[in-house]
PDB file of N, CA, C and O in Angstrom, chain B, residues numbered from 101:
ATOM      1  N   MET B 101       0.822  -1.069   0.040  1.00  0.00           N
ATOM      2  CA  MET B 101      -0.138   0.004   0.020  1.00  0.00           C
ATOM      3  C   MET B 101       0.900   1.408  -0.070  1.00  0.00           C
ATOM      4  O   MET B 101       1.947   1.503   0.570  1.00  0.00           O
ATOM      5  N   LEU B 102       0.449   2.293  -0.859  1.00  0.00           N
ATOM      6  CA  LEU B 102       1.013   3.554  -0.747  1.00  0.00           C
ATOM      7  C   LEU B 102       0.090   4.492  -0.237  1.00  0.00           C
ATOM      8  O   LEU B 102      -1.098   4.507  -0.558  1.00  0.00           O
ATOM      9  N   ALA B 103       0.706   5.396   0.678  1.00  0.00           N
ATOM     10  CA  ALA B 103      -0.309   6.406   1.360  1.00  0.00           C
ATOM     11  C   ALA B 103       0.397   7.899   1.093  1.00  0.00           C
ATOM     12  O   ALA B 103       1.551   8.178   1.417  1.00  0.00           O
ATOM     13  N   CYS B 104      -0.584   8.831   0.407  1.00  0.00           N
ATOM     14  CA  CYS B 104       0.066  10.091   0.452  1.00  0.00           C
ATOM     15  C   CYS B 104      -0.578  10.849   1.665  1.00  0.00           C
ATOM     16  O   CYS B 104      -1.747  10.653   1.999  1.00  0.00           O
ATOM     17  N   THR B 105       0.180  11.646   2.242  1.00  0.00           N
ATOM     18  CA  THR B 105      -0.555  12.472   3.274  1.00  0.00           C
ATOM     19  C   THR B 105      -0.014  13.987   3.151  1.00  0.00           C
ATOM     20  O   THR B 105       0.976  14.268   2.476  1.00  0.00           O
ATOM     21  N   VAL B 106      -0.727  14.882   3.835  1.00  0.00           N
ATOM     22  CA  VAL B 106      -0.494  16.265   3.419  1.00  0.00           C
ATOM     23  C   VAL B 106       0.326  16.740   4.812  1.00  0.00           C
ATOM     24  O   VAL B 106      -0.120  16.588   5.949  1.00  0.00           O
ATOM     25  N   GLY B 107       1.664  17.366   4.463  1.00  0.00           N
ATOM     26  CA  GLY B 107       2.549  17.643   5.551  1.00  0.00           C
ATOM     27  C   GLY B 107       2.687  16.751   6.601  1.00  0.00           C
ATOM     28  O   GLY B 107       2.992  15.562   6.506  1.00  0.00           O
ATOM     29  N   ALA B 108       2.436  17.414   7.661  1.00  0.00           N
ATOM     30  CA  ALA B 108       2.664  16.467   9.243  1.00  0.00           C
ATOM     31  C   ALA B 108       1.335  16.274   9.566  1.00  0.00           C
ATOM     32  O   ALA B 108       0.834  16.883  10.512  1.00  0.00           O
ATOM     33  N   PHE B 109       0.508  15.251   8.674  1.00  0.00           N
ATOM     34  CA  PHE B 109      -0.746  14.827   8.882  1.00  0.00           C
ATOM     35  C   PHE B 109      -0.882  14.520  10.264  1.00  0.00           C
ATOM     36  O   PHE B 109      -0.025  13.963  10.950  1.00  0.00           O
ATOM     37  N   LEU B 110      -2.106  14.948  10.673  1.00  0.00           N
ATOM     38  CA  LEU B 110      -2.639  14.434  12.114  1.00  0.00           C
ATOM     39  C   LEU B 110      -4.142  14.964  11.879  1.00  0.00           C
ATOM     40  O   LEU B 110      -4.555  15.993  11.344  1.00  0.00           O
ATOM     41  N   ALA B 111      -4.806  13.875  12.479  1.00  0.00           N
ATOM     42  CA  ALA B 111      -6.359  13.903  12.239  1.00  0.00           C
ATOM     43  C   ALA B 111      -6.957  13.072  13.215  1.00  0.00           C
ATOM     44  O   ALA B 111      -6.467  11.988  13.534  1.00  0.00           O
ATOM     45  N   SER B 112      -7.976  13.525  13.694  1.00  0.00           N
ATOM     46  CA  SER B 112      -8.718  12.716  14.882  1.00  0.00           C
ATOM     47  C   SER B 112     -10.229  12.203  14.193  1.00  0.00           C
ATOM     48  O   SER B 112     -11.159  12.995  14.050  1.00  0.00           O
ATOM     49  N   VAL B 113     -10.306  10.861  13.824  1.00  0.00           N
ATOM     50  CA  VAL B 113     -11.506  10.706  13.233  1.00  0.00           C
ATOM     51  C   VAL B 113     -12.287   9.697  13.848  1.00  0.00           C
ATOM     52  O   VAL B 113     -11.869   8.545  13.726  1.00  0.00           O
ATOM     53  N   ASN B 114     -13.471   9.911  14.566  1.00  0.00           N
ATOM     54  CA  ASN B 114     -14.040   9.042  15.739  1.00  0.00           C
ATOM     55  C   ASN B 114     -13.322   8.917  16.821  1.00  0.00           C
ATOM     56  O   ASN B 114     -13.232   7.794  17.317  1.00  0.00           O
ATOM     57  N   GLY B 115     -12.712   9.930  17.376  1.00  0.00           N
ATOM     58  CA  GLY B 115     -12.040   9.580  18.707  1.00  0.00           C
ATOM     59  C   GLY B 115     -10.636   8.949  18.539  1.00  0.00           C
ATOM     60  O   GLY B 115      -9.965   8.687  19.537  1.00  0.00           O
ATOM     61  N   SER B 116     -10.178   8.700  17.270  1.00  0.00           N
ATOM     62  CA  SER B 116      -8.924   8.075  17.195  1.00  0.00           C
ATOM     63  C   SER B 116      -7.925   9.049  16.394  1.00  0.00           C
ATOM     64  O   SER B 116      -8.297   9.676  15.402  1.00  0.00           O
ATOM     65  N   THR B 117      -6.719   9.114  16.877  1.00  0.00           N
ATOM     66  CA  THR B 117      -5.933   9.914  16.646  1.00  0.00           C
ATOM     67  C   THR B 117      -5.014   9.424  15.590  1.00  0.00           C
ATOM     68  O   THR B 117      -4.338   8.452  15.928  1.00  0.00           O
ATOM     69  N   TRP B 118      -4.809   9.938  14.223  1.00  0.00           N
ATOM     70  CA  TRP B 118      -3.884   9.318  13.119  1.00  0.00           C
ATOM     71  C   TRP B 118      -2.907  10.071  12.933  1.00  0.00           C
ATOM     72  O   TRP B 118      -3.144  11.264  13.123  1.00  0.00           O
ATOM     73  N   SER B 119      -1.708   9.754  12.574  1.00  0.00           N
ATOM     74  CA  SER B 119      -0.608  10.627  12.282  1.00  0.00           C
ATOM     75  C   SER B 119       0.097   9.861  11.339  1.00  0.00           C
ATOM     76  O   SER B 119      -0.296   8.712  11.143  1.00  0.00           O
ATOM     77  N   VAL B 120       1.328  10.404  10.553  1.00  0.00           N
ATOM     78  CA  VAL B 120       2.121  10.002   9.533  1.00  0.00           C
ATOM     79  C   VAL B 120       2.589   8.466  10.152  1.00  0.00           C
ATOM     80  O   VAL B 120       2.362   7.410   9.562  1.00  0.00           O
ATOM     81  N   GLN B 121       3.246   8.575  11.386  1.00  0.00           N
ATOM     82  CA  GLN B 121       3.981   7.390  11.843  1.00  0.00           C
ATOM     83  C   GLN B 121       2.905   6.277  11.986  1.00  0.00           C
ATOM     84  O   GLN B 121       3.246   5.131  11.695  1.00  0.00           O
ATOM     85  N   SER B 122       1.653   6.512  12.404  1.00  0.00           N
ATOM     86  CA  SER B 122       0.717   5.238  12.390  1.00  0.00           C
ATOM     87  C   SER B 122       0.362   5.073  10.891  1.00  0.00           C
ATOM     88  O   SER B 122       0.019   3.928  10.595  1.00  0.00           O
ATOM     89  N   ILE B 123       0.368   5.701  10.192  1.00  0.00           N
ATOM     90  CA  ILE B 123      -0.002   5.322   8.613  1.00  0.00           C
ATOM     91  C   ILE B 123       1.113   4.245   8.252  1.00  0.00           C
ATOM     92  O   ILE B 123       0.803   3.182   7.714  1.00  0.00           O
ATOM     93  N   THR B 124       2.433   4.573   8.577  1.00  0.00           N
ATOM     94  CA  THR B 124       3.532   3.723   8.254  1.00  0.00           C
ATOM     95  C   THR B 124       3.654   2.390   8.860  1.00  0.00           C
ATOM     96  O   THR B 124       4.626   1.696   8.563  1.00  0.00           O
ATOM     97  N   ILE B 125       2.658   1.915   9.777  1.00  0.00           N
ATOM     98  CA  ILE B 125       2.485   0.585  10.132  1.00  0.00           C
ATOM     99  C   ILE B 125       1.920  -0.194   8.947  1.00  0.00           C
ATOM    100  O   ILE B 125       2.284  -1.357   8.766  1.00  0.00           O
ATOM    101  N   TYR B 126       0.839   0.540   7.941  1.00  0.00           N
ATOM    102  CA  TYR B 126       0.008  -0.146   7.235  1.00  0.00           C
ATOM    103  C   TYR B 126       0.691  -0.017   5.806  1.00  0.00           C
ATOM    104  O   TYR B 126       0.604  -0.929   4.984  1.00  0.00           O
ATOM    105  N   ALA B 127       1.353   1.124   5.561  1.00  0.00           N
ATOM    106  CA  ALA B 127       1.666   1.349   4.202  1.00  0.00           C
ATOM    107  C   ALA B 127       3.270   0.956   3.867  1.00  0.00           C
ATOM    108  O   ALA B 127       4.125   1.292   4.687  1.00  0.00           O
ATOM    109  N   ASP B 128       3.630   0.287   2.731  1.00  0.00           N
ATOM    110  CA  ASP B 128       4.780   0.389   2.302  1.00  0.00           C
ATOM    111  C   ASP B 128       5.479   1.552   1.707  1.00  0.00           C
ATOM    112  O   ASP B 128       6.704   1.458   1.635  1.00  0.00           O
ATOM    113  N   TYR B 129       4.953   2.561   1.297  1.00  0.00           N
ATOM    114  CA  TYR B 129       5.483   3.701   0.941  1.00  0.00           C
ATOM    115  C   TYR B 129       4.518   5.006   1.328  1.00  0.00           C
ATOM    116  O   TYR B 129       3.338   5.016   0.978  1.00  0.00           O
ATOM    117  N   VAL B 130       5.103   6.085   2.064  1.00  0.00           N
ATOM    118  CA  VAL B 130       4.474   7.438   2.620  1.00  0.00           C
ATOM    119  C   VAL B 130       4.929   8.250   1.948  1.00  0.00           C
ATOM    120  O   VAL B 130       6.154   8.165   1.869  1.00  0.00           O
ATOM    121  N   LEU B 131       4.362   9.262   1.244  1.00  0.00           N
ATOM    122  CA  LEU B 131       4.791  10.232   0.199  1.00  0.00           C
ATOM    123  C   LEU B 131       4.025  11.647   1.120  1.00  0.00           C
ATOM    124  O   LEU B 131       2.881  11.538   1.563  1.00  0.00           O
ATOM    125  N   GLU B 132       4.774  12.806   1.287  1.00  0.00           N
ATOM    126  CA  GLU B 132       4.121  13.516   1.732  1.00  0.00           C
ATOM    127  C   GLU B 132       3.686  14.629   0.445  1.00  0.00           C
ATOM    128  O   GLU B 132       4.351  14.719  -0.587  1.00  0.00           O
ATOM    129  N   LYS B 133       2.642  15.317   0.682  1.00  0.00           N
ATOM    130  CA  LYS B 133       2.495  16.392  -0.379  1.00  0.00           C
ATOM    131  C   LYS B 133       1.901  17.658   0.331  1.00  0.00           C
ATOM    132  O   LYS B 133       1.481  17.737   1.485  1.00  0.00           O
ATOM    133  N   GLN B 134       1.960  18.545  -0.550  1.00  0.00           N
ATOM    134  CA  GLN B 134       1.744  19.844   0.011  1.00  0.00           C
ATOM    135  C   GLN B 134       0.363  20.644  -0.670  1.00  0.00           C
ATOM    136  O   GLN B 134      -0.158  21.670  -0.233  1.00  0.00           O
ATOM    137  N   THR B 135      -0.076  19.809  -1.929  1.00  0.00           N
ATOM    138  CA  THR B 135      -1.268  20.409  -2.456  1.00  0.00           C
ATOM    139  C   THR B 135      -2.269  19.392  -2.734  1.00  0.00           C
ATOM    140  O   THR B 135      -1.885  18.229  -2.609  1.00  0.00           O
ATOM    141  N   PRO B 136      -3.538  19.600  -3.103  1.00  0.00           N
ATOM    142  CA  PRO B 136      -4.566  18.517  -2.949  1.00  0.00           C
ATOM    143  C   PRO B 136      -4.296  17.539  -3.861  1.00  0.00           C
ATOM    144  O   PRO B 136      -4.883  16.487  -3.608  1.00  0.00           O
ATOM    145  N   SER B 137      -3.399  17.521  -5.135  1.00  0.00           N
ATOM    146  CA  SER B 137      -3.137  16.507  -5.655  1.00  0.00           C
ATOM    147  C   SER B 137      -2.042  15.653  -5.387  1.00  0.00           C
ATOM    148  O   SER B 137      -0.931  16.128  -5.623  1.00  0.00           O
ATOM    149  N   SER B 138      -2.116  14.335  -4.885  1.00  0.00           N
ATOM    150  CA  SER B 138      -0.784  13.422  -4.785  1.00  0.00           C
ATOM    151  C   SER B 138       0.104  13.346  -5.537  1.00  0.00           C
ATOM    152  O   SER B 138       1.177  12.924  -5.106  1.00  0.00           O
ATOM    153  N   PHE B 139      -0.025  13.745  -6.989  1.00  0.00           N
ATOM    154  CA  PHE B 139       0.903  13.874  -7.838  1.00  0.00           C
ATOM    155  C   PHE B 139       1.632  15.123  -8.090  1.00  0.00           C
ATOM    156  O   PHE B 139       2.734  15.102  -8.638  1.00  0.00           O
ATOM    157  N   TYR B 140       1.081  16.176  -7.726  1.00  0.00           N
ATOM    158  CA  TYR B 140       2.033  17.357  -7.871  1.00  0.00           C
ATOM    159  C   TYR B 140       3.146  17.568  -7.034  1.00  0.00           C
ATOM    160  O   TYR B 140       2.952  17.431  -5.826  1.00  0.00           O
ATOM    161  N   LYS B 141       4.524  17.941  -7.516  1.00  0.00           N
ATOM    162  CA  LYS B 141       5.560  18.110  -6.572  1.00  0.00           C
ATOM    163  C   LYS B 141       5.858  16.861  -5.796  1.00  0.00           C
ATOM    164  O   LYS B 141       6.406  16.987  -4.701  1.00  0.00           O
ATOM    165  N   THR B 142       5.600  15.851  -6.180  1.00  0.00           N
ATOM    166  CA  THR B 142       5.604  14.551  -5.133  1.00  0.00           C
ATOM    167  C   THR B 142       6.542  13.543  -6.215  1.00  0.00           C
ATOM    168  O   THR B 142       6.744  13.786  -7.404  1.00  0.00           O
ATOM    169  N   GLU B 143       6.997  12.463  -5.509  1.00  0.00           N
ATOM    170  CA  GLU B 143       7.670  11.540  -6.270  1.00  0.00           C
ATOM    171  C   GLU B 143       6.621  10.322  -6.500  1.00  0.00           C
ATOM    172  O   GLU B 143       7.042   9.176  -6.658  1.00  0.00           O
ATOM    173  N   LEU B 144       5.364  10.598  -6.510  1.00  0.00           N
ATOM    174  CA  LEU B 144       4.212   9.500  -6.639  1.00  0.00           C
ATOM    175  C   LEU B 144       4.181   8.954  -8.204  1.00  0.00           C
ATOM    176  O   LEU B 144       3.897   7.764  -8.339  1.00  0.00           O
ATOM    177  N   SER B 145       4.413   9.618  -9.222  1.00  0.00           N
ATOM    178  CA  SER B 145       4.346   9.401 -10.707  1.00  0.00           C
ATOM    179  C   SER B 145       5.786   8.235 -10.693  1.00  0.00           C
ATOM    180  O   SER B 145       5.683   7.113 -11.188  1.00  0.00           O
ATOM    181  N   LYS B 146       6.905   8.673 -10.131  1.00  0.00           N
ATOM    182  CA  LYS B 146       7.949   8.064 -10.361  1.00  0.00           C
ATOM    183  C   LYS B 146       7.724   6.638  -9.664  1.00  0.00           C
ATOM    184  O   LYS B 146       7.884   5.549 -10.216  1.00  0.00           O
ATOM    185  N   THR B 147       7.360   6.840  -8.464  1.00  0.00           N
ATOM    186  CA  THR B 147       7.260   5.476  -7.580  1.00  0.00           C
ATOM    187  C   THR B 147       6.109   4.671  -8.292  1.00  0.00           C
ATOM    188  O   THR B 147       6.401   3.477  -8.340  1.00  0.00           O
ATOM    189  N   LEU B 148       5.346   4.853  -8.646  1.00  0.00           N
ATOM    190  CA  LEU B 148       4.091   4.059  -9.594  1.00  0.00           C
ATOM    191  C   LEU B 148       4.628   3.639 -10.558  1.00  0.00           C
ATOM    192  O   LEU B 148       4.352   2.475 -10.849  1.00  0.00           O
ATOM    193  N   GLU B 149       5.570   4.362 -11.417  1.00  0.00           N
ATOM    194  CA  GLU B 149       6.304   3.678 -12.805  1.00  0.00           C
ATOM    195  C   GLU B 149       7.084   2.650 -12.263  1.00  0.00           C
ATOM    196  O   GLU B 149       6.960   1.507 -12.702  1.00  0.00           O
ATOM    197  N   ARG B 150       8.062   2.976 -11.145  1.00  0.00           N
ATOM    198  CA  ARG B 150       8.992   1.978 -10.640  1.00  0.00           C
ATOM    199  C   ARG B 150       8.407   0.579 -10.357  1.00  0.00           C
ATOM    200  O   ARG B 150       8.920  -0.512 -10.606  1.00  0.00           O
ATOM    201  N   LEU B 151       7.098   0.879  -9.723  1.00  0.00           N
ATOM    202  CA  LEU B 151       6.429  -0.339  -9.085  1.00  0.00           C
ATOM    203  C   LEU B 151       5.614  -1.121 -10.190  1.00  0.00           C
ATOM    204  O   LEU B 151       5.002  -2.167  -9.972  1.00  0.00           O
ATOM    205  N   SER B 152       5.688  -0.471 -11.406  1.00  0.00           N
ATOM    206  CA  SER B 152       4.665  -0.697 -12.597  1.00  0.00           C
ATOM    207  C   SER B 152       3.181  -0.791 -12.302  1.00  0.00           C
ATOM    208  O   SER B 152       2.445  -1.613 -12.847  1.00  0.00           O
ATOM    209  N   VAL B 153       2.766   0.157 -11.352  1.00  0.00           N
ATOM    210  CA  VAL B 153       1.386   0.039 -10.964  1.00  0.00           C
ATOM    211  C   VAL B 153       0.722   1.035 -12.155  1.00  0.00           C
ATOM    212  O   VAL B 153       1.317   2.015 -12.604  1.00  0.00           O
ATOM    213  N   LYS B 154      -0.419   0.667 -12.516  1.00  0.00           N
ATOM    214  CA  LYS B 154      -1.287   1.207 -13.592  1.00  0.00           C
ATOM    215  C   LYS B 154      -2.788   1.374 -12.972  1.00  0.00           C
ATOM    216  O   LYS B 154      -3.635   2.039 -13.569  1.00  0.00           O
ATOM    217  N   HIS B 155      -3.014   0.832 -11.939  1.00  0.00           N
ATOM    218  CA  HIS B 155      -4.392   0.881 -11.339  1.00  0.00           C
ATOM    219  C   HIS B 155      -4.291   1.308  -9.951  1.00  0.00           C
ATOM    220  O   HIS B 155      -3.641   0.706  -9.096  1.00  0.00           O
ATOM    221  N   LEU B 156      -5.112   2.610  -9.723  1.00  0.00           N
ATOM    222  CA  LEU B 156      -5.015   3.225  -8.297  1.00  0.00           C
ATOM    223  C   LEU B 156      -6.514   2.986  -7.749  1.00  0.00           C
ATOM    224  O   LEU B 156      -7.528   3.115  -8.436  1.00  0.00           O
ATOM    225  N   PHE B 157      -6.479   2.661  -6.557  1.00  0.00           N
ATOM    226  CA  PHE B 157      -7.606   2.631  -5.717  1.00  0.00           C
ATOM    227  C   PHE B 157      -7.513   4.117  -4.712  1.00  0.00           C
ATOM    228  O   PHE B 157      -6.588   4.131  -3.900  1.00  0.00           O
ATOM    229  N   ILE B 158      -8.197   5.020  -4.744  1.00  0.00           N
ATOM    230  CA  ILE B 158      -8.327   5.930  -4.069  1.00  0.00           C
ATOM    231  C   ILE B 158      -9.603   6.243  -2.937  1.00  0.00           C
ATOM    232  O   ILE B 158     -10.824   6.219  -3.088  1.00  0.00           O
ATOM    233  N   THR B 159      -8.849   6.507  -1.887  1.00  0.00           N
ATOM    234  CA  THR B 159      -9.795   6.765  -0.892  1.00  0.00           C
ATOM    235  C   THR B 159      -9.263   7.884   0.220  1.00  0.00           C
ATOM    236  O   THR B 159      -8.049   8.088   0.226  1.00  0.00           O
ATOM    237  N   GLY B 160      -9.834   8.394   0.868  1.00  0.00           N
ATOM    238  CA  GLY B 160      -9.290   9.545   1.844  1.00  0.00           C
ATOM    239  C   GLY B 160      -9.973  10.188   2.545  1.00  0.00           C
ATOM    240  O   GLY B 160     -11.033   9.654   2.869  1.00  0.00           O
ATOM    241  N   PHE B 161      -9.732  11.361   2.995  1.00  0.00           N
ATOM    242  CA  PHE B 161     -10.267  12.088   4.335  1.00  0.00           C
ATOM    243  C   PHE B 161     -11.063  13.193   3.625  1.00  0.00           C
ATOM    244  O   PHE B 161     -12.122  13.529   4.155  1.00  0.00           O
ATOM    245  N   ASN B 162     -10.693  13.779   2.528  1.00  0.00           N
ATOM    246  CA  ASN B 162     -11.517  15.119   1.760  1.00  0.00           C
ATOM    247  C   ASN B 162     -11.857  14.644   0.742  1.00  0.00           C
ATOM    248  O   ASN B 162     -10.995  14.550  -0.131  1.00  0.00           O
ATOM    249  N   THR B 163     -12.941  14.264   0.513  1.00  0.00           N
ATOM    250  CA  THR B 163     -13.573  13.557  -0.721  1.00  0.00           C
ATOM    251  C   THR B 163     -13.489  14.553  -1.874  1.00  0.00           C
ATOM    252  O   THR B 163     -12.807  14.303  -2.868  1.00  0.00           O
ATOM    253  N   GLU B 164     -14.229  15.757  -1.731  1.00  0.00           N
ATOM    254  CA  GLU B 164     -14.362  16.483  -2.996  1.00  0.00           C
ATOM    255  C   GLU B 164     -12.971  17.711  -3.090  1.00  0.00           C
ATOM    256  O   GLU B 164     -13.062  18.798  -3.662  1.00  0.00           O
ATOM    257  N   PHE B 165     -12.062  17.329  -2.565  1.00  0.00           N
ATOM    258  CA  PHE B 165     -10.687  18.161  -2.720  1.00  0.00           C
ATOM    259  C   PHE B 165      -9.784  17.205  -2.828  1.00  0.00           C
ATOM    260  O   PHE B 165      -9.838  16.673  -3.937  1.00  0.00           O
ATOM    261  N   CYS B 166      -8.981  16.769  -2.133  1.00  0.00           N
ATOM    262  CA  CYS B 166      -7.641  15.885  -2.277  1.00  0.00           C
ATOM    263  C   CYS B 166      -8.069  14.613  -2.932  1.00  0.00           C
ATOM    264  O   CYS B 166      -7.307  14.325  -3.855  1.00  0.00           O
ATOM    265  N   CYS B 167      -8.864  13.912  -2.788  1.00  0.00           N
ATOM    266  CA  CYS B 167      -9.501  12.800  -3.092  1.00  0.00           C
ATOM    267  C   CYS B 167      -9.707  13.021  -4.638  1.00  0.00           C
ATOM    268  O   CYS B 167      -9.090  12.255  -5.377  1.00  0.00           O
ATOM    269  N   MET B 168     -10.442  13.906  -5.160  1.00  0.00           N
ATOM    270  CA  MET B 168     -10.833  14.156  -6.467  1.00  0.00           C
ATOM    271  C   MET B 168      -9.737  14.525  -7.350  1.00  0.00           C
ATOM    272  O   MET B 168      -9.492  13.967  -8.419  1.00  0.00           O
ATOM    273  N   PHE B 169      -8.977  15.667  -6.753  1.00  0.00           N
ATOM    274  CA  PHE B 169      -8.022  16.064  -7.558  1.00  0.00           C
ATOM    275  C   PHE B 169      -6.679  14.897  -7.887  1.00  0.00           C
ATOM    276  O   PHE B 169      -5.925  15.011  -8.854  1.00  0.00           O
ATOM    277  N   THR B 170      -6.614  14.044  -7.093  1.00  0.00           N
ATOM    278  CA  THR B 170      -5.687  12.838  -7.141  1.00  0.00           C
ATOM    279  C   THR B 170      -6.344  11.938  -7.993  1.00  0.00           C
ATOM    280  O   THR B 170      -5.565  11.364  -8.754  1.00  0.00           O
ATOM    281  N   ALA B 171      -7.496  11.636  -8.110  1.00  0.00           N
ATOM    282  CA  ALA B 171      -8.038  10.936  -9.202  1.00  0.00           C
ATOM    283  C   ALA B 171      -8.061  11.499 -10.515  1.00  0.00           C
ATOM    284  O   ALA B 171      -7.852  10.733 -11.456  1.00  0.00           O
ATOM    285  N   ILE B 172      -8.302  12.836 -10.764  1.00  0.00           N
ATOM    286  CA  ILE B 172      -8.100  13.259 -12.112  1.00  0.00           C
ATOM    287  C   ILE B 172      -6.741  13.246 -12.429  1.00  0.00           C
ATOM    288  O   ILE B 172      -6.360  12.799 -13.511  1.00  0.00           O
ATOM    289  N   SER B 173      -5.832  13.772 -11.439  1.00  0.00           N
ATOM    290  CA  SER B 173      -4.247  13.749 -11.900  1.00  0.00           C
ATOM    291  C   SER B 173      -3.885  12.228 -12.411  1.00  0.00           C
ATOM    292  O   SER B 173      -3.157  12.054 -13.388  1.00  0.00           O
ATOM    293  N   GLY B 174      -4.410  11.233 -11.728  1.00  0.00           N
ATOM    294  CA  GLY B 174      -3.898   9.844 -12.007  1.00  0.00           C
ATOM    295  C   GLY B 174      -4.934   9.446 -13.149  1.00  0.00           C
ATOM    296  O   GLY B 174      -4.578   8.426 -13.740  1.00  0.00           O
ATOM    297  N   PHE B 175      -5.836   9.864 -13.495  1.00  0.00           N
ATOM    298  CA  PHE B 175      -6.319   9.377 -14.827  1.00  0.00           C
ATOM    299  C   PHE B 175      -5.722  10.105 -15.980  1.00  0.00           C
ATOM    300  O   PHE B 175      -5.445   9.570 -17.054  1.00  0.00           O
ATOM    301  N   ASP B 176      -5.529  11.464 -15.665  1.00  0.00           N
ATOM    302  CA  ASP B 176      -4.781  12.336 -16.703  1.00  0.00           C
ATOM    303  C   ASP B 176      -3.388  11.614 -17.356  1.00  0.00           C
ATOM    304  O   ASP B 176      -2.880  11.776 -18.465  1.00  0.00           O
ATOM    305  N   ARG B 177      -2.966  10.729 -16.193  1.00  0.00           N
ATOM    306  CA  ARG B 177      -1.651  10.090 -16.488  1.00  0.00           C
ATOM    307  C   ARG B 177      -1.840   8.493 -16.969  1.00  0.00           C
ATOM    308  O   ARG B 177      -0.937   7.670 -16.820  1.00  0.00           O
ATOM    309  N   SER B 178      -2.963   8.216 -17.485  1.00  0.00           N
ATOM    310  CA  SER B 178      -3.354   7.111 -18.122  1.00  0.00           C
ATOM    311  C   SER B 178      -3.200   5.716 -17.091  1.00  0.00           C
ATOM    312  O   SER B 178      -2.775   4.626 -17.473  1.00  0.00           O
ATOM    313  N   ASN B 179      -3.688   6.064 -15.604  1.00  0.00           N
ATOM    314  CA  ASN B 179      -4.091   5.187 -14.822  1.00  0.00           C
ATOM    315  C   ASN B 179      -5.300   4.815 -14.977  1.00  0.00           C
ATOM    316  O   ASN B 179      -6.091   5.575 -15.535  1.00  0.00           O
ATOM    317  N   ASP B 180      -5.700   3.562 -14.513  1.00  0.00           N
ATOM    318  CA  ASP B 180      -7.175   3.047 -14.248  1.00  0.00           C
ATOM    319  C   ASP B 180      -7.501   3.482 -12.739  1.00  0.00           C
ATOM    320  O   ASP B 180      -6.806   3.118 -11.790  1.00  0.00           O
ATOM    321  N   ILE B 181      -8.493   4.199 -12.635  1.00  0.00           N
ATOM    322  CA  ILE B 181      -8.802   4.647 -11.320  1.00  0.00           C
ATOM    323  C   ILE B 181     -10.197   3.769 -10.784  1.00  0.00           C
ATOM    324  O   ILE B 181     -11.146   3.424 -11.488  1.00  0.00           O
ATOM    325  N   ASP B 182     -10.026   3.550  -9.454  1.00  0.00           N
ATOM    326  CA  ASP B 182     -11.159   2.966  -8.741  1.00  0.00           C
ATOM    327  C   ASP B 182     -11.345   4.146  -7.505  1.00  0.00           C
ATOM    328  O   ASP B 182     -10.448   4.234  -6.667  1.00  0.00           O
ATOM    329  N   TYR B 183     -12.306   4.870  -7.439  1.00  0.00           N
ATOM    330  CA  TYR B 183     -12.570   5.692  -6.377  1.00  0.00           C
ATOM    331  C   TYR B 183     -13.390   5.142  -5.227  1.00  0.00           C
ATOM    332  O   TYR B 183     -14.498   4.745  -5.588  1.00  0.00           O
ATOM    333  N   TYR B 184     -13.167   5.037  -4.131  1.00  0.00           N
ATOM    334  CA  TYR B 184     -13.899   4.356  -3.047  1.00  0.00           C
ATOM    335  C   TYR B 184     -14.622   5.195  -2.389  1.00  0.00           C
ATOM    336  O   TYR B 184     -14.484   5.208  -1.166  1.00  0.00           O
ATOM    337  N   TYR B 185     -15.434   5.972  -2.924  1.00  0.00           N
ATOM    338  CA  TYR B 185     -16.286   7.042  -2.067  1.00  0.00           C
ATOM    339  C   TYR B 185     -16.847   6.522  -0.916  1.00  0.00           C
ATOM    340  O   TYR B 185     -16.934   7.236   0.083  1.00  0.00           O
ATOM    341  N   GLN B 186     -17.274   5.280  -0.914  1.00  0.00           N
ATOM    342  CA  GLN B 186     -17.940   4.805   0.378  1.00  0.00           C
ATOM    343  C   GLN B 186     -16.987   4.967   1.569  1.00  0.00           C
ATOM    344  O   GLN B 186     -17.451   5.095   2.702  1.00  0.00           O
ATOM    345  N   TYR B 187     -15.626   4.963   1.335  1.00  0.00           N
ATOM    346  CA  TYR B 187     -14.700   4.961   2.511  1.00  0.00           C
ATOM    347  C   TYR B 187     -13.796   6.201   2.693  1.00  0.00           C
ATOM    348  O   TYR B 187     -12.714   6.232   3.280  1.00  0.00           O
ATOM    349  N   CYS B 188     -14.555   7.392   1.972  1.00  0.00           N
ATOM    350  CA  CYS B 188     -13.908   8.611   2.194  1.00  0.00           C
ATOM    351  C   CYS B 188     -14.683   8.944   3.442  1.00  0.00           C
ATOM    352  O   CYS B 188     -15.735   8.428   3.819  1.00  0.00           O
ATOM    353  N   TYR B 189     -13.845  10.077   4.127  1.00  0.00           N
ATOM    354  CA  TYR B 189     -14.374  10.306   5.425  1.00  0.00           C
ATOM    355  C   TYR B 189     -15.404  11.510   5.358  1.00  0.00           C
ATOM    356  O   TYR B 189     -16.240  11.538   6.261  1.00  0.00           O
ATOM    357  N   ASN B 190     -15.445  12.504   4.400  1.00  0.00           N
ATOM    358  CA  ASN B 190     -16.265  13.506   4.148  1.00  0.00           C
ATOM    359  C   ASN B 190     -16.933  13.153   3.056  1.00  0.00           C
ATOM    360  O   ASN B 190     -16.267  13.164   2.021  1.00  0.00           O
ATOM    361  N   LYS B 191     -18.085  12.832   2.972  1.00  0.00           N
ATOM    362  CA  LYS B 191     -18.798  12.409   1.777  1.00  0.00           C
ATOM    363  C   LYS B 191     -19.523  13.815   1.233  1.00  0.00           C
ATOM    364  O   LYS B 191     -19.999  14.711   1.929  1.00  0.00           O
ATOM    365  N   ILE B 192     -19.473  13.750   0.067  1.00  0.00           N
ATOM    366  CA  ILE B 192     -20.353  14.845  -0.516  1.00  0.00           C
ATOM    367  C   ILE B 192     -21.854  14.599  -0.337  1.00  0.00           C
ATOM    368  O   ILE B 192     -22.321  13.495  -0.617  1.00  0.00           O
ATOM    369  N   VAL B 193     -22.601  15.561   0.105  1.00  0.00           N
ATOM    370  CA  VAL B 193     -23.862  15.386   0.529  1.00  0.00           C
ATOM    371  C   VAL B 193     -24.716  16.329  -0.675  1.00  0.00           C
ATOM    372  O   VAL B 193     -24.484  17.521  -0.876  1.00  0.00           O
ATOM    373  N   ASN B 194     -25.613  15.616  -1.317  1.00  0.00           N
ATOM    374  CA  ASN B 194     -26.568  16.274  -2.354  1.00  0.00           C
ATOM    375  C   ASN B 194     -27.598  16.869  -1.673  1.00  0.00           C
ATOM    376  O   ASN B 194     -28.486  17.459  -2.289  1.00  0.00           O
TER     377      ASN B 194
END
């Protein structure tokens, strides 16, 4: 698993605190990002290419911002995208 986080990621979700350190328990790679897209000014494209990854499974905390921009950026780079909306923390409400 590869996780992309924003800066010194720290969030409290349902009473549980998550940090970059806690993510590294589950992720093989952790990339920090400073913008909504996990691809912009990060090593994500190079890492995916090196690992021969062409199919991305996207979920996250900020559905209509970070997850969406990462999905679009991944699609623009010819990746297959599965967007796991049901597992995003803040779902868009119509």
